[in-house]
C-alpha positions in Angstrom: 0.0 0.0 0.0 3.0 2.3 0.4 2.1 3.7 3.9 4.9 1.8 5.6 7.3 2.9 2.9 6.3 6.5 3.4 6.5 6.4 7.2 9.8 4.6 7.2 11.4 7.0 4.7 10.4 10.0 6.8 11.8 8.3 9.9 15.1 7.5 8.3 15.4 10.8 6.5 15.1 12.8 9.8 18.0 10.8 11.1 20.4 11.9 8.2 22.9 14.4 9.5 22.3 16.7 6.6 18.6 16.8 7.3 18.6 16.5 11.1 18.1 20.2 11.6 15.4 20.6 8.8 11.9 21.2 10.1 9.9 17.9 9.7 7.2 19.6 7.7 9.7 21.1 5.3 11.2 17.8 4.8 7.9 16.1 4.1 7.0 18.8 1.6 10.4 18.4 -0.2 9.8 14.6 -0.4 6.2 15.0 -1.6 6.9 17.6 -4.4 10.2 15.9 -5.4 12.3 19.0 -4.6 15.7 17.4 -5.6 17.6 20.6 -4.7 16.7 20.2 -1.0 17.3 16.5 -0.7 20.4 14.3 -0.5 21.2 12.2 -3.6 20.4 8.9 -1.8 16.8 10.2 -1.1 16.5 11.4 -4.7 17.5 8.0 -5.9 14.7 6.4 -3.9 12.1 8.9 -5.2 13.1 8.1 -8.8 12.7 4.3 -8.4 9.8 2.4 -10.0 8.7 -1.2 -10.4 11.0 -3.1 -12.8 8.0 -4.9 -14.4 4.2 -4.9 -14.1 2.5 -8.3 -14.2 -1.2 -8.4 -15.0 -2.5 -11.5 -13.1 -5.7 -13.4 -13.6 -5.8 -15.9 -10.7 -4.2 -16.7 -7.4 -1.8 -19.2 -9.0 -0.2 -16.4 -10.9 -0.1 -14.2 -7.8 1.6 -17.0 -5.9 4.2 -17.5 -8.6 5.1 -13.8 -8.5 5.5 -13.8 -4.7 7.6 -16.9 -4.8 9.9 -15.2 -7.3 10.4 -12.1 -5.2 11.0 -14.1 -2.0 13.7 -16.2 -3.7 11.9 -19.6 -4.0 11.6 -19.6 -7.7 13.1 -17.9 -10.8 11.6 -15.8 -13.5 11.0 -18.9 -15.6 7.9 -19.6 -13.5 6.2 -16.4 -14.7 5.3 -18.5 -17.7 5.7 -15.5 -20.1 6.3 -15.7 -23.9 9.9 -15.8 -25.1 10.3 -12.1 -25.8 8.6 -11.1 -22.6 10.6 -13.6 -20.6 13.9 -12.1 -21.9 12.7 -8.7 -20.9 11.7 -9.8 -17.4 14.9 -11.8 -16.9 17.1 -8.8 -17.9 15.1 -6.4 -15.7 14.9 -8.7 -12.6 18.1 -10.7 -12.9 18.5 -14.4 -12.1 20.1 -14.4 -8.6 17.7 -15.6 -5.9 19.3 -13.4 -3.3 18.4 -10.3 -5.3 16.5 -7.9 -2.9 13.3 -7.7 -5.0 9.8 -6.9 -3.7 6.2 -7.1 -4.9 3.7 -4.3 -4.8 0.0 -4.1 -5.5 -1.3 -1.6 -8.0 -4.6 0.1 -7.0 -7.4 0.2 -9.5 -8.1 3.9 -8.9 -6.6 6.4 -6.6 -9.1 9.0 -5.5 -6.5 11.5 -4.1 -2.8 11.1 -4.9 -0.1 8.6 -5.1 2.3 7.6 -2.3 5.5 9.6 -1.8 7.8 6.6 -2.1 7.3 4.6 -5.3 7.8 0.8 -5.5 11.5 0.1 -5.0 12.0 -2.0 -8.1 10.8 -5.6 -8.3 7.3 -6.6 -9.6 4.1 -4.7 -9.4 0.9 -6.7 -9.6 -2.0 -5.4 -11.6 -5.2 -7.0 -10.4 -7.6 -5.4 -12.8 -8.2 -8.7 -14.6 -8.9 -10.4 -11.3 -12.6 -9.2 -11.5 -14.7 -12.2 -10.5 -18.0 -11.4 -8.8 -19.7 -14.3 -7.0 -22.9 -13.6 -5.0 -24.2 -16.0 -2.4 -28.0 -15.4 -2.2 -28.4 -17.7 0.8 -25.9 -16.1 3.2 -26.2 -12.7 1.6 -22.5 -12.4 0.9 -20.4 -11.7 -2.1 -16.9 -13.0 -3.0 -15.1 -10.4 -5.1 -11.8 -10.6 -6.9 -9.4 -7.9 -5.9 -10.0 -6.1 -9.3 -13.8 -6.3 -9.3 -15.5 -2.9 -9.6 -18.0 -1.9 -7.0 -20.5 -0.9 -9.7 -20.3 -4.5 -11.0 -21.2 -5.8 -7.5 -24.1 -3.4 -7.3 -25.5 -4.4 -10.6 -25.0 -8.2 -9.9 -26.6 -7.9 -6.4 -29.5 -5.9 -7.8 -30.3 -8.7 -10.3 -30.7 -11.1 -7.3 -32.7 -8.7 -5.2 -29.9 -7.6 -2.9 -27.8 -4.5 -2.2 -24.2 -3.9 -1.1 -24.0 -2.9 2.6 -21.6 -0.1 1.8 -21.1 2.5 -1.0 -18.2 4.6 -2.3 -18.1 7.9 -0.3 -16.9 9.6 -3.5 -18.8 8.2 -6.5 -15.7 7.2 -8.5 -15.4 3.9 -10.4 -13.3 2.1 -7.8 -12.7 -1.6 -7.1 -13.8 -2.9 -3.8 -10.2 -3.9 -3.0 -9.2 -0.2 -3.4 -10.4 0.2 0.1 -7.5 -2.0 1.1 -4.7 -1.3 -1.4 -5.7 2.2 -2.3 -7.5 5.2 -0.7 -11.1 4.5 -1.5 -13.6 5.0 1.3 -16.8 2.9 1.6 -19.6 3.3 4.1 -23.3 3.5 4.5 -25.5 5.3 7.0 -25.4 2.4 9.4 -22.0 0.7 8.6 -18.4 1.4 8.1 -16.4 -0.5 5.6 -14.6 -2.7 8.2 -17.9 -4.0 9.5 -19.1 -4.9 6.0 -16.0 -7.1 5.2 -16.3 -10.7 6.3 -12.9 -11.8 5.1 -9.8 -10.8 3.2 -7.8 -13.5 1.4 -4.4 -13.0 -0.1 -1.0 -14.5 -0.8 1.5 -13.9 2.0 5.3 -13.3 1.7 6.0 -17.0 2.1 3.9 -17.8 -1.0 1.0 -19.3 1.0 -2.6 -18.4 0.6 -4.0 -17.0 3.8 -7.5 -15.9 5.0 -7.5 -13.1 7.5 -11.0 -13.6 8.8 -13.0 -16.6 10.0 -14.5 -17.5 6.6 -12.7 -20.9 6.5 -12.3 -21.5 10.2 -14.7 -24.3 11.5 -17.0 -23.4 14.3 -15.3 -25.9 16.7 -11.8 -24.6 15.9 -9.9 -21.5 17.0 -7.9 -19.0 15.1 -6.7 -15.4 15.0 -8.9 -12.9 13.3 -6.7 -10.5 11.4 -9.5 -9.2 9.3 -9.5 -5.6 10.7 -5.8 -5.5 10.3 -6.0 -6.7 6.7 -8.6 -4.0 5.9 -6.4 -1.3 7.3 -2.9 -2.4 6.3 -3.4 -5.6 4.4 -1.4 -4.6 1.4 1.7 -4.1 3.6 2.0 -7.8 4.4 0.1 -9.7 1.6 -1.2 -9.4 -1.9 -5.0 -9.3 -1.5 -6.8 -11.5 -4.0 -10.4 -11.9 -2.7 -12.7 -9.8 -0.4 -15.9 -11.2 1.1 -18.5 -8.4 1.5 -21.8 -8.4 3.4 -25.0 -7.9 1.3 -28.5 -6.7 2.3 -31.9 -7.7 1.1 -33.2 -5.1 -1.3 -36.4 -3.7 0.2 -39.6 -3.9 -1.9 -39.7 -0.1 -2.1 -36.5 1.9 -2.2 -36.6 5.6 -2.6 -33.8 8.2 -2.9 -35.3 11.3 -1.4 -33.6 14.7 -2.1 -33.5 17.9 -0.1 -32.0 21.3 -1.0 -30.4 23.6 1.5 -29.1 27.2 1.0 -27.5 27.6 4.4 -24.7 25.3 5.7 -25.8 25.9 9.3 -29.3 24.6 8.5 -28.0 21.4 6.9 -25.7 20.8 9.8 -28.6 21.2 12.3 -30.7 18.9 10.2 -28.2 16.1 10.0 -27.4 16.4 13.7 -31.1 16.0 14.5 -31.5 13.1 12.1 -28.7 11.2 13.6 -30.3 11.4 17.0 -33.8 10.2 16.1 -32.7 6.6 15.5 -34.5 6.3 12.1 -32.8 3.8 9.8 -31.6 5.0 6.4 -29.8 3.1 3.7 -27.5 5.9 2.7 -27.1 9.7 3.3 -25.0 11.6 0.8 -24.5 15.3 0.3 -22.7 17.5 -2.3 -22.5 21.1 -3.5 -24.1 22.2 -6.7 -21.2 21.3 -8.9 -20.7 17.8 -7.3 -24.4 17.1 -7.5 -24.5 17.9 -11.2 -21.7 15.5 -11.9 -23.7 12.6 -10.3 -27.3 13.4 -11.1 -28.8 14.7 -14.3 -30.8 17.9 -14.1 -30.7 20.8 -11.8 -29.7 20.4 -8.1 -32.3 20.9 -5.4 -30.2 23.7 -3.9 -26.7 25.1 -3.3 -26.3 22.0 -1.0 -28.0 18.8 -2.0 -28.8 15.9 0.4 -30.0 12.5 -0.8 -31.3 9.9 1.6 -32.1 6.3 0.8 -35.2 5.0 2.5 -36.5 1.4 2.1 -39.3 -0.9 3.3 -42.8 -1.6 2.3 -45.2 1.1 1.1 -46.5 1.9 4.6 -43.1 1.9 6.3 -41.6 4.1 3.6 -44.4 6.6 3.9 -43.9 6.8 7.7 -40.1 7.1 7.4 -40.5 9.8 4.7 -42.7 11.8 6.9 -40.3 11.5 9.9 -37.4 12.3 7.6 -39.0 15.5 6.4 -39.6 16.5 10.0 -36.0 15.9 11.0 -34.7 17.7 7.9 -36.3 21.0 8.9 -34.9 24.0 7.1 -34.8 22.6 3.6 -35.8 24.8 0.7 -36.8 22.1 -1.8 -37.6 18.4 -1.7 -38.1 15.7 -4.3 -37.0 12.3 -5.4 -34.2 11.2 -7.7 -32.9 7.8 -9.0 -30.1 6.4 -6.9 -26.8 7.5 -8.5 -25.7 3.9 -8.8 -28.7 2.8 -10.9 -27.1 4.4 -13.9 -26.0 2.2 -16.8 -22.4 1.1 -16.5 -21.2 3.2 -19.4 -23.0 6.3 -17.9 -21.7 5.6 -14.4 -18.1 5.3 -15.8 -18.4 8.5 -17.7 -19.6 10.5 -14.7 -16.9 8.8 -12.5 -14.2 9.9 -15.0 -15.4 13.5 -14.7 -15.3 13.3 -10.9 -11.8 11.7 -10.9 -10.4 14.7 -12.7 -11.1 16.9 -9.7 -8.4 17.3 -7.1 -9.2 15.5 -3.9 -6.9 15.9 -0.9 -8.4 13.7 1.8 -11.5 13.5 4.1 -12.7 15.7 6.9 -14.3 13.8 9.8 -16.4 15.9 12.2 -19.6 15.9 14.3 -22.6 16.7 12.2 -23.1 19.9 14.1 -19.7 21.1 12.7 -20.7 20.5 9.1 -21.7 24.0 8.4 -18.4 25.4 9.7 -16.5 22.8 7.6 -18.3 23.8 4.4 -17.5 27.5 5.1 -13.9 26.6 5.6 -13.7 24.7 2.3 -15.3 27.6 0.4 -12.8 30.0 2.1 -9.9 27.9 1.1 -11.0 27.9 -2.5 -11.5 31.7 -2.5 -8.1 32.3 -0.9 -6.3 30.0 -3.4 -8.1 31.3 -6.4 -9.7 27.9 -7.3 -13.3 26.6 -7.3 -13.9 24.4 -4.2 -16.7 22.0 -3.5 -17.3 18.8 -1.6 -18.9 15.4 -1.5 -20.0 14.0 1.8 -21.7 11.2 3.8 -23.3 11.0 7.2 -23.5 8.2 9.6 -25.9 7.2 12.4 -23.0 7.8 14.8 -23.5 11.5 14.5 -20.5 12.1 12.3 -20.1 13.5 8.8 -17.4 12.6 6.4 -16.6 15.4 3.9 -14.3 15.0 0.9 -13.3 18.5 -0.3 -12.4 18.8 -4.0 -10.8 21.6 -6.0 -11.0 22.4 -9.7 -7.2 22.8 -10.0 -4.3 21.2 -11.7 -3.3 17.9 -10.1 0.3 18.8 -9.7 2.2 17.9 -6.5 2.9 21.4 -5.2 -0.8 22.5 -5.5 -1.9 19.2 -3.9 0.4 19.7 -1.0 -0.5 23.4 -0.4 -4.2 22.7 -0.5 -3.8 19.7 1.8 -2.0 21.8 4.3 -4.7 24.5 4.1 -7.4 21.9 4.7 -5.5 20.5 7.7 -5.1 23.9 9.2 -8.8 24.6 8.7 -9.8 21.3 10.4 -7.5 22.0 13.3 -9.4 25.3 13.9 -12.8 23.4 13.9 -12.1 21.4 17.0 -13.5 17.9 17.6 -12.6 17.1 13.9 -9.8 15.3 12.1 -8.3 15.3 8.7 -7.9 11.8 7.2 -5.2 11.8 4.5 -1.8 10.1 4.0 0.0 13.4 4.5 -1.8 14.0 7.8 -0.3 10.7 9.0 3.2 12.0 8.1 2.6 15.3 9.7 1.4 13.8 13.0 4.2 14.0 15.6 2.1 13.0 18.6 4.1 10.6 20.8 1.2 8.2 21.2 0.8 8.1 17.4 4.5 7.5 16.8 4.4 4.7 19.4 1.5 3.0 17.4 3.5 3.5 14.2 6.5 1.7 15.8 4.2 -1.2 16.7 2.9 -1.3 13.1 6.4 -1.4 11.7 7.3 -4.3 14.1 4.1 -6.2 13.2 4.7 -5.7 9.5 8.3 -7.1 9.7 7.0 -10.1 11.7 4.3 -10.9 9.2 6.6 -10.4 6.3 9.8 -12.1 7.3 11.0 -12.4 3.7 10.5 -8.6 3.3 8.9 -9.5 -0.1 5.7 -7.4 0.2 6.0 -3.6 -0.3 9.6 -3.5 1.0 10.7 -0.2 2.5 13.2 2.0 0.8 16.8 1.8 1.9 18.6 5.1 2.3 22.1 3.7 2.3 23.7 3.3 -1.1 23.9 -0.3 -2.3 27.4 -1.6 -2.1 29.1 -2.7 -5.3 31.2 -5.9 -5.0 33.8 -5.7 -7.7 35.3 -9.1 -6.9 32.6 -11.5 -5.6 34.0 -14.1 -3.4 37.3 -12.2 -3.0 38.7 -13.5 -6.3 40.1 -10.9 -8.7 
């Protein structure tokens, strides 16, 4: 996933004598924007690295062969490539089994930005062809290949009268496994992503297939449940191949109710009140006018649009709709729209591509009562930076909102860093809020956080003894042995 690589490089770089006196934030910015004038040559060498080869796999057997090559058990012959490709792979990777290779997993789609530290040579696995979708209509679960798109799951489940239990927080055409190997966020009004995942399966650094949940553990047996760890950091100690996701029965009546607000304070009060009344909703999404127009055809209901999924039978939906209108007091318009995920696959992909061109920097997590202030902060940042700013968001029954600010700006590294920093400062001034981004993890110098990072690094090294999965960058220059074995 790259998080361990980024954290480790910042740790090691701050210990370099030439950088020891550099302010940590200045160092992180230099690393992020690739400011080669401010960095030692060994660090520049790391930032210029890339995977030697990219292998597009189609099944777990191919993934296992790739892992066994990088951990030294097998040679490049086992990739089974045609002669011309095999020669290229052999010359790029070499033949020695003691070569310090590694394997990295390529996300299907990155919503925000790439990792600071690129793969340090070796093989990058492209899982896009690993797109199997298998739905179990008895146990209401789906087994998804790591490259399977969420939209494909939604359509397949809908054909069988079911719904996914979580939805993309930003409606980009992401794969379900991007929640593990990338930066995609999934949630619904009642569930976070981790509660919707039953199991994560992958190939570990020793070449063995492992399940991180209890999917294959008999009821009479015992085992360690590493599912939560795999969801958060799975790509740092295995190559994920399958994800088991919880499904829900599609109610006989499912409506997507829309509300328009012209005042951020009013929508904040409405969502705060709604989260307290205990009424179940399937989803609750919000967006500004620009974001709404990219997802829904037609004019938005207001400067701030809110859509709420309500399901049940006719009587129940009518009662829930009435209660919802009471809780959402302050709206200026109301109506109904098709769920954004019901669009045809080609139309959904087209809209997703437009959204993916926007510059996203992370996610603001705050109490619903703070939503109005967060929206005003986002607008102020856009005005101060001379770019158009907007947002997509979701709300949960836990009383929190999850807001993803976007900016209509060039996706260059310097602009991304400056806008990320501006959002982080704005969130800090909100109080009771946090900014979830990869850069925010690097900026965090809290002693308790650093202690948890140290535990993560120790755990990763224990789970990946072969150092074959996403190996960290090495700052010291690699020694050149002119006379191997001491013979001239």
